[in-house]
Every structure is written in C-alpha cells, then in structure tokens.
C-alpha positions as CSV (number, residue, x, y, z in Angstrom):
1,M,-11.1,19.8,-18.0
2,L,-8.3,22.3,-17.2
3,I,-6.1,22.2,-14.1
4,K,-4.5,25.7,-13.6
5,N,-1.4,26.8,-11.7
6,G,-0.5,23.6,-10.0
7,R,2.9,22.4,-9.1
8,V,3.2,19.4,-11.5
9,V,5.4,16.7,-9.9
10,D,6.2,13.8,-12.1
11,A,9.1,11.6,-11.1
12,K,9.2,9.6,-14.4
13,S,9.9,12.7,-16.4
14,N,11.7,14.5,-13.6
15,T,9.2,17.4,-13.9
16,D,8.6,19.8,-11.0
17,E,7.2,23.1,-12.1
18,I,4.2,25.2,-12.2
19,L,2.2,24.0,-15.2
20,D,-1.3,23.6,-16.5
21,V,-2.8,20.2,-17.4
22,V,-5.6,19.7,-19.9
23,I,-7.6,16.5,-19.7
24,D,-9.8,15.2,-22.5
25,G,-11.6,11.9,-22.9
26,G,-9.9,10.3,-19.9
27,K,-6.5,11.1,-21.1
28,I,-3.9,13.9,-20.5
29,K,-4.1,16.1,-23.6
30,T,-1.6,18.8,-22.7
31,I,0.9,19.6,-20.0
32,G,2.3,23.2,-20.3
33,K,1.2,26.8,-20.2
34,V,-2.5,26.9,-21.2
35,E,-4.9,29.9,-21.4
36,D,-8.4,29.5,-20.0
37,D,-10.3,30.5,-23.1
38,G,-13.7,29.7,-21.5
39,S,-14.0,26.5,-23.6
40,Y,-13.3,24.1,-20.7
41,E,-16.4,22.4,-19.0
42,Q,-14.4,22.5,-15.8
43,V,-11.5,24.6,-14.6
44,I,-9.7,23.7,-11.3
45,D,-7.5,26.3,-9.8
46,A,-4.6,24.3,-8.3
47,D,-2.6,27.3,-7.1
48,G,-0.5,26.3,-4.1
49,C,-1.1,22.5,-4.6
50,V,0.9,19.7,-5.9
51,V,-0.6,18.0,-9.0
52,A,0.8,14.4,-9.1
53,P,-0.1,11.1,-10.6
54,G,-2.9,9.3,-8.8
55,L,-1.5,7.2,-6.0
56,I,-1.2,3.5,-6.2
57,D,-1.5,1.1,-3.3
58,V,-0.3,-2.4,-3.9
59,H,-1.6,-3.7,-0.7
60,V,-5.2,-3.3,0.6
61,H,-7.8,-5.5,2.3
62,F,-11.3,-4.7,1.2
63,R,-12.7,-7.7,2.9
64,D,-15.1,-8.5,0.0
65,P,-16.5,-11.1,-0.5
66,G,-17.4,-12.5,2.9
67,L,-16.3,-10.1,5.5
68,T,-18.1,-7.0,4.4
69,Y,-19.1,-6.0,8.0
70,K,-15.5,-4.7,8.1
71,E,-15.4,-3.2,4.6
72,D,-16.5,-3.8,1.1
73,I,-15.2,-2.7,-2.4
74,Q,-17.4,0.4,-2.4
75,T,-16.5,1.6,1.1
76,G,-12.8,0.7,0.7
77,S,-12.7,2.5,-2.6
78,A,-14.3,5.5,-0.9
79,A,-11.5,5.6,1.5
80,A,-8.9,5.2,-1.3
81,K,-10.4,8.2,-3.3
82,K,-10.3,10.4,-0.1
83,G,-6.7,9.4,0.3
84,G,-5.7,10.3,-3.3
85,Y,-5.5,6.7,-4.6
86,T,-6.7,5.9,-8.1
87,T,-5.4,2.4,-8.3
88,V,-5.4,-0.3,-5.5
89,V,-4.4,-4.0,-5.5
90,T,-6.7,-6.0,-3.2
91,M,-5.3,-8.9,-1.1
92,A,-6.7,-12.5,-1.4
93,N,-7.6,-13.4,2.1
94,T,-11.4,-13.0,1.6
95,K,-14.1,-15.5,2.3
96,P,-13.8,-17.5,0.1
97,P,-10.3,-16.7,-0.7
98,V,-9.3,-15.5,-4.1
99,D,-8.1,-18.9,-5.2
100,N,-10.8,-19.3,-8.0
101,V,-11.8,-17.6,-11.2
102,E,-15.3,-16.7,-10.0
103,T,-13.9,-14.6,-7.1
104,V,-11.4,-12.9,-9.2
105,K,-14.2,-11.9,-11.7
106,Y,-16.4,-10.8,-8.8
107,I,-13.8,-8.3,-7.5
108,I,-13.2,-7.0,-10.9
109,E,-16.8,-6.5,-11.7
110,E,-17.5,-4.8,-8.3
111,G,-14.4,-2.7,-8.8
112,K,-15.7,-1.3,-12.1
113,K,-18.5,0.3,-10.1
114,T,-16.2,2.4,-8.0
115,G,-14.9,4.9,-10.4
116,I,-11.2,3.9,-9.6
117,N,-9.0,0.9,-10.6
118,V,-9.6,-2.0,-8.1
119,L,-7.4,-4.9,-9.2
120,P,-7.3,-8.4,-7.4
121,A,-4.2,-10.3,-6.4
122,A,-5.1,-14.0,-6.2
123,C,-3.8,-16.7,-3.8
124,V,-0.5,-18.5,-4.2
125,S,-1.9,-21.6,-2.5
126,V,-5.3,-23.3,-2.6
127,G,-7.4,-22.1,0.3
128,M,-4.4,-20.2,1.6
129,K,-3.4,-23.5,3.2
130,G,0.2,-23.4,1.9
131,Q,0.2,-26.9,0.5
132,E,-0.8,-26.8,-3.2
133,L,-0.4,-24.1,-5.9
134,T,-3.5,-22.5,-7.3
135,D,-4.1,-22.6,-11.0
136,M,-2.1,-19.5,-11.6
137,D,-2.5,-19.5,-15.4
138,A,-6.3,-19.5,-15.1
139,L,-6.3,-16.8,-12.4
140,K,-4.0,-14.6,-14.3
141,A,-6.1,-15.0,-17.4
142,A,-9.2,-14.1,-15.4
143,G,-7.6,-10.8,-14.4
144,A,-5.5,-11.5,-11.3
145,V,-2.6,-9.0,-11.4
146,G,-0.3,-10.9,-9.0
147,F,-0.2,-13.6,-6.4
148,T,-0.1,-13.4,-2.5
149,D,-1.1,-15.4,0.6
150,D,-0.8,-12.1,2.5
151,G,-1.8,-12.6,6.1
152,I,-0.3,-16.0,6.3
153,P,3.4,-16.8,5.6
154,L,4.3,-19.7,3.2
155,M,6.2,-22.3,5.2
156,N,6.6,-24.9,2.5
157,E,9.8,-24.0,0.6
158,K,9.2,-26.4,-2.2
159,L,5.8,-24.5,-2.8
160,V,7.5,-21.2,-2.6
161,Y,10.2,-22.4,-5.2
162,E,7.5,-23.7,-7.5
163,A,5.4,-20.5,-7.1
164,M,8.4,-18.3,-8.0
165,K,9.2,-20.4,-11.1
166,K,5.6,-20.1,-12.3
167,A,5.4,-16.4,-11.5
168,K,8.6,-15.8,-13.5
169,E,7.1,-17.7,-16.4
170,L,3.8,-15.7,-16.2
171,N,5.7,-12.4,-15.7
172,V,3.7,-11.5,-12.5
173,P,4.9,-10.4,-9.1
174,L,4.6,-12.5,-5.9
175,S,4.1,-10.8,-2.6
176,F,5.2,-12.4,0.6
177,H,4.1,-11.8,4.2
178,E,7.2,-12.7,6.2
179,E,6.6,-14.0,9.7
180,D,7.7,-17.5,10.8
181,P,5.3,-18.7,13.4
182,A,7.9,-20.9,14.9
183,F,9.4,-17.9,16.8
184,I,6.2,-16.0,17.6
185,S,4.4,-16.4,21.0
186,E,1.8,-13.7,20.4
187,N,1.5,-11.9,17.1
188,G,1.1,-8.2,16.5
189,I,3.3,-7.0,19.4
190,N,7.0,-6.8,19.1
191,A,9.1,-9.1,21.4
192,G,10.8,-6.4,23.4
193,A,10.3,-3.9,26.2
194,V,6.6,-3.4,25.7
195,A,5.8,-7.1,25.4
196,K,7.7,-7.6,28.6
197,E,5.6,-4.8,30.2
198,L,2.4,-6.6,29.1
199,G,3.7,-9.9,30.4
200,I,4.0,-11.6,27.1
201,T,6.8,-12.7,24.7
202,G,5.5,-11.3,21.5
203,S,6.8,-11.5,18.0
204,P,10.6,-11.1,17.4
205,A,12.2,-9.5,14.3
206,L,13.9,-13.0,13.8
207,A,10.4,-14.2,12.6
208,E,10.7,-11.7,9.8
209,D,14.3,-11.7,9.1
210,S,14.7,-15.4,8.6
211,L,11.9,-15.6,6.0
212,V,13.0,-12.4,4.2
213,A,16.4,-14.0,3.9
214,R,15.0,-17.2,2.6
215,D,12.8,-15.6,0.0
216,C,15.4,-13.2,-1.2
217,M,17.7,-16.1,-1.9
218,I,15.0,-18.1,-3.7
219,A,14.2,-15.0,-5.6
220,L,17.8,-14.7,-6.6
221,H,18.0,-18.2,-7.9
222,T,14.6,-18.2,-9.8
223,G,14.7,-14.6,-11.1
224,A,11.2,-14.1,-10.0
225,S,9.7,-10.7,-9.2
226,V,9.3,-10.8,-5.4
227,N,7.7,-8.0,-3.2
228,I,8.5,-8.2,0.5
229,Q,5.4,-6.8,2.2
230,H,5.2,-4.4,5.1
231,I,8.8,-4.6,6.0
232,S,9.3,-3.8,9.8
233,S,12.8,-4.8,10.8
234,A,16.0,-2.9,10.2
235,T,17.8,-6.2,9.6
236,S,15.2,-7.2,6.9
237,V,15.8,-3.9,5.1
238,K,19.5,-4.8,5.0
239,A,18.8,-8.2,3.7
240,V,16.7,-6.7,0.9
241,K,19.5,-4.3,0.1
242,L,22.0,-7.2,-0.2
243,A,19.6,-9.2,-2.3
244,K,19.3,-6.2,-4.8
245,E,23.1,-5.9,-4.9
246,L,23.4,-9.6,-5.7
247,G,21.0,-9.0,-8.6
248,A,17.7,-10.5,-7.2
249,N,14.5,-9.0,-8.6
250,V,13.3,-8.1,-5.1
251,T,11.3,-5.1,-4.0
252,A,10.1,-3.9,-0.6
253,E,7.0,-2.0,0.6
254,V,6.7,-0.1,3.9
255,T,3.5,1.1,5.6
256,P,3.1,4.6,7.0
257,H,2.6,3.1,10.5
258,H,6.0,1.4,10.4
259,F,7.8,4.6,9.5
260,T,5.8,6.8,11.9
261,L,5.4,4.7,15.1
262,D,7.3,2.2,17.2
263,E,6.2,-0.5,19.7
264,T,5.5,2.1,22.4
265,A,2.4,3.1,20.5
266,V,0.8,-0.2,21.8
267,L,1.0,1.3,25.5
268,E,-0.9,4.3,24.2
269,H,-3.3,2.9,21.7
270,G,-3.8,-0.7,22.6
271,A,-5.1,-2.9,19.8
272,M,-5.3,0.1,17.5
273,A,-1.5,-0.2,17.3
274,K,-1.5,-3.9,16.9
275,M,-0.7,-5.3,13.5
276,N,1.3,-8.0,11.7
277,P,4.3,-7.5,11.5
278,P,4.2,-5.4,14.7
279,L,5.6,-1.9,15.3
280,R,9.2,-2.5,16.3
281,T,11.9,-0.5,18.1
282,A,12.9,3.1,17.6
283,K,16.1,1.7,16.0
284,D,14.1,-0.4,13.6
285,R,12.1,2.7,12.6
286,E,15.3,4.5,12.0
287,G,16.5,1.7,9.8
288,I,13.3,1.8,7.8
289,I,13.6,5.5,7.1
290,E,17.2,5.0,6.0
291,G,15.9,2.2,3.7
292,I,13.3,4.5,2.3
293,K,15.9,7.2,1.7
294,D,18.5,4.8,0.1
295,G,16.2,2.9,-2.1
296,S,16.2,-0.5,-0.3
297,I,12.5,0.2,0.3
298,D,10.8,0.9,-3.1
299,M,7.3,1.8,-2.2
300,I,4.8,3.0,0.4
301,A,1.8,0.6,0.8
302,T,-0.9,1.0,3.4
303,D,-1.8,-2.6,4.2
304,H,-5.3,-1.1,4.8
305,A,-6.8,-3.7,7.2
306,P,-10.3,-2.9,8.5
307,H,-11.7,-4.5,11.6
308,S,-14.9,-3.7,13.6
309,M,-14.6,-1.8,16.9
310,E,-16.0,-4.8,18.7
311,E,-13.2,-7.0,17.3
312,K,-10.5,-4.4,18.3
313,A,-12.0,-4.1,21.8
314,V,-11.2,-7.8,22.7
315,L,-9.0,-8.1,25.7
316,P,-6.2,-8.9,26.5
317,V,-5.0,-6.6,23.7
318,W,-2.8,-9.4,22.1
319,K,-6.0,-11.5,21.4
320,A,-7.5,-8.7,19.3
321,P,-7.2,-9.0,15.5
322,S,-4.1,-7.3,13.9
323,G,-4.2,-4.5,11.4
324,I,-5.3,-0.9,10.9
325,I,-7.0,1.2,8.1
326,G,-4.6,3.4,6.3
327,L,-5.8,4.7,2.9
328,E,-7.0,8.1,4.2
329,T,-3.9,8.9,6.3
330,A,-1.1,7.5,4.1
331,L,-0.3,10.6,2.1
332,G,-0.6,12.9,5.2
333,L,1.8,10.7,7.1
334,A,4.2,10.5,4.3
335,V,4.3,14.3,3.8
336,T,4.5,14.9,7.5
337,E,7.0,12.3,8.5
338,L,9.1,12.0,5.4
339,V,8.9,15.2,3.2
340,K,8.5,17.8,6.0
341,K,11.3,16.2,8.0
342,G,13.7,16.3,5.0
343,H,14.0,12.5,4.5
344,L,12.3,12.7,0.9
345,T,11.6,15.3,-1.6
346,T,8.1,15.5,-3.0
347,M,9.5,14.0,-6.2
348,Q,11.0,11.0,-4.4
349,L,7.6,10.6,-2.5
350,V,5.9,10.4,-5.9
351,E,8.4,7.7,-6.9
352,K,7.5,5.7,-3.9
353,M,3.7,6.1,-4.1
354,C,3.2,6.1,-7.9
355,V,6.1,5.1,-10.1
356,N,7.5,2.1,-8.3
357,P,4.1,0.6,-7.4
358,A,3.1,0.8,-11.1
359,K,6.4,-0.8,-12.1
360,L,6.0,-3.7,-9.7
361,Y,2.7,-4.7,-11.5
362,H,3.5,-3.5,-15.1
363,F,0.7,-0.9,-14.9
364,D,0.9,1.8,-17.5
365,K,0.3,4.4,-14.7
366,G,2.0,6.3,-12.0
367,Y,3.1,9.2,-14.3
368,L,1.7,12.3,-15.9
369,A,2.4,12.6,-19.7
370,E,0.5,13.8,-22.7
371,G,-1.4,10.8,-24.0
372,G,-1.3,9.1,-20.6
373,D,-4.1,8.1,-18.3
374,A,-5.7,11.2,-16.5
375,D,-5.3,9.6,-13.0
376,I,-4.3,12.6,-10.8
377,V,-4.2,13.6,-7.2
378,I,-4.1,17.3,-6.3
379,F,-2.9,17.9,-2.8
380,N,-1.8,20.8,-0.6
381,E,1.4,19.8,1.2
382,D,1.3,22.8,3.5
383,E,-2.3,22.5,4.6
384,E,-2.7,21.0,8.1
385,W,-5.7,18.8,8.9
386,T,-6.6,16.7,11.9
387,V,-7.8,13.0,11.6
388,T,-11.2,12.8,13.1
389,D,-13.6,9.9,13.6
390,D,-16.4,11.4,11.7
391,E,-14.5,12.2,8.6
392,I,-13.4,8.6,7.9
393,A,-14.9,7.1,4.8
394,S,-13.9,3.5,5.5
395,R,-16.6,1.3,7.1
396,S,-14.1,0.6,9.9
397,H,-12.3,3.2,12.2
398,N,-9.5,1.2,13.5
399,T,-6.6,3.5,13.6
400,P,-4.1,4.9,16.1
401,F,-4.1,8.3,14.2
402,I,-7.4,9.8,15.4
403,G,-6.6,13.2,16.8
404,R,-3.3,13.5,15.0
405,T,-2.6,16.6,13.0
406,L,-1.0,16.1,9.6
407,F,0.3,18.1,6.6
408,G,-0.8,17.2,3.1
409,R,-4.5,17.4,2.4
410,V,-6.0,15.9,-0.7
411,K,-8.2,18.4,-2.6
412,Y,-9.1,16.4,-5.7
413,T,-8.8,12.8,-6.8
414,I,-9.3,12.3,-10.6
415,C,-9.4,8.9,-12.2
416,G,-9.8,8.4,-15.9
417,G,-10.5,12.1,-16.3
418,N,-13.4,12.1,-13.8
419,I,-13.4,13.8,-10.4
420,V,-14.0,11.0,-8.0
421,Y,-13.3,12.9,-4.8
422,K,-13.3,16.6,-4.0
423,D,-12.4,18.1,-0.6
C-alpha cells in the first residue's frame, strides 16, 4: 500500500512534512518521496490530510462481558476505528469485573476479532471492593497491561501502597479514579452554581484534589508509575505538576469533554453532560487547558462510557448514570478546541494522543518509522463535519455533542497495514 502526498506528522522523530508512506506486511517499509510505479495494490491520495500514528486511548469502557446492552467489544471497536483509534485499553468494571484470568483472556480473544488492538486493564482489588489485592502477577501474565478500579476510588491507603509497590515490581502502570465519596452528596454534577440551581449539593473539586494529592505522594515514595484519570480540577492539575517536579512518576489524562465544556452544559444537556468527575467551572477548564499546554497533562483519553438512552433519561438528572461516549468525537474536539484555537500544534496533539499513551503502557506504538507498525490515522484537519445521531457507530448514543460542528474528520484508519475504517 502507498499513501501519497500526506502531511506526515510524527512527534517522536519531530517530522512534519509532505511525504509518502509505503506499507508492506503490516509494517511501514518506507517514509519519503516515492513514485507510484503501478505496483501497489492500493494507493491512497492523502493530499490535504494529516498522516499520523494511529490514536491510542488509555481509557475506554466496552462493557463486555456482562453489560453488552450498552456496548460490546465489537461495537466499541467500531466506534474506535471511526475515531481514528488503533489501540485502546479497556477498563475493568465489567460483569464480572476483570479480577480473574478468564475474563482477561476473554477480552483479549474478542479483541483479536476487531482488527484493532484491544488490551485489557485488570482490577487492582478483588471484585473492585477495595479491600484485597488481585493476583497481579497472574493477571499480568495472562495479558493485562495495567491495573485500575476505574469508576470507584480506592479508599484503603494500605491497599493503594501495596498496589503501587507491586506495580513497580511488575513495571506496569496503575490508573486511579480520584473522587473521595466523603465529600460528595450527588455525583456527576459539580458542587457550584449549577448544583445550587438544581437544588443539590453535588460533587466538589475537593473530592478529587484530596485523593490526587494523596496518590501523588504515595507514588513519589514508591516510585510506581501512576496515571491520574480524567483530571477535572485546576487544583489537581497543579498537584500533578508539583509531583512531577518532585520526581514522582505520575502522569495525567484529560477527556475532551473536560477541556471543551464546563458545568453550565448540565443545564443545557441534562444527564448527557453528567459524568464522574463532573464538568467543573470555566476557571477549572482554563486550568486544564493550561495544564495541557505546559505538559502537566500528558495525554487525552476519552473515558468512553456508553449507557442506554433509558438509563440516561432517569429523573432527577443526578440519579441518571454518569458518563458519555467519546471515541468518535475525541479527535474532532481536540482539533477544534486545542489546535484551531492555538493551544497546541498538530505535532503536540500527536504527542498527547499517540506518543504519551504508548509510553505509559510501554507499547511499541504511537510513532511512524520505517520498520514500525503500520498503525496510521489519516484525517483532514480543515474539514468540518457535524456530529449526528445516525452516524454514531457505538451501540449507545449518550453524548452532549450531537449537532455540534467540528474540524478534523477521520478519512482512513489503518491498523497492522489493513484499512479498518474509510470515510
């Protein structure tokens, strides 16, 4: 396969120029100026498009096994491909949870049928109950790439400490959902002006800030690789920055919804704008964008969280489940809100969506180089498109972005040298 005339953007080699890419046997054979001599089975004209490493999402919920009325590994992967993703890490809060070898193997086997890389994270604690460590050795040996009880905060410090020591020994990352329930009245809606308007107390930034501070310090003292998930508070961004300065091996991810929206979206979109942690103030959003720019926030992750329309229709709004889908809109929101507004260059965006996610999990991916995997996304940064209900590939349609016009349309997703999505 030959990809002609594309703007090849690779953050690892600091490449940003019009080049051709030859793919052979699932690998990149050549990056340079290549004549089309008619010998290629397939030629893609990428004129006017960015050719970048396939996107990597370190935080998706595919709800499989056990909650497949919301999503399954096949439908979730279809959404990923449409969004330009070639590698995703699935979260462990399934039914049963991913605290056993059989479930790890099930996800890996189902993932192999998708045409992209679907890799499971396993639970930190047995049954996600926060009391007893899983057999991390056995789960890693079975193919778990990291550990997380995402969705539920770990409130037992001794367990957190033991988990970090073990993760350091196994050289795998731990990802933490940071919301202390002690401070939360109703989850998914920020404690602030909007909560007041709804007549509730909501979920304050303190719930996040206190646990982020705790885990940054335990990470500092254990040397474990710790990823702070879906950061939403400007104060937490500063805590991560400090932890990095002190030498902790801490990273942070941010979702597109947290850098695009603030708490007022709940008034407009109801439960479609309810997630954990919640959308916070305009000031928090500014602090997040600063953190993306200065490197305090390492990566963009979707926290793709499908729910049925019936579940999201539950009233009052704070009783509906938290979370939104995100795989199909992430690149568009990032291009629109970060690149087009001058916060990041395309190269820096590739770093946040490809290089740093790969680095966290030690994946030999996230870059374009001769001899490297042919995992590639081709997208048009300048093409505008509107998010519509009937175009969504995910089984669930819970998103506040229906009707929104975005820049940055995925034209092709290529994984292992195969075209897995074409616009």
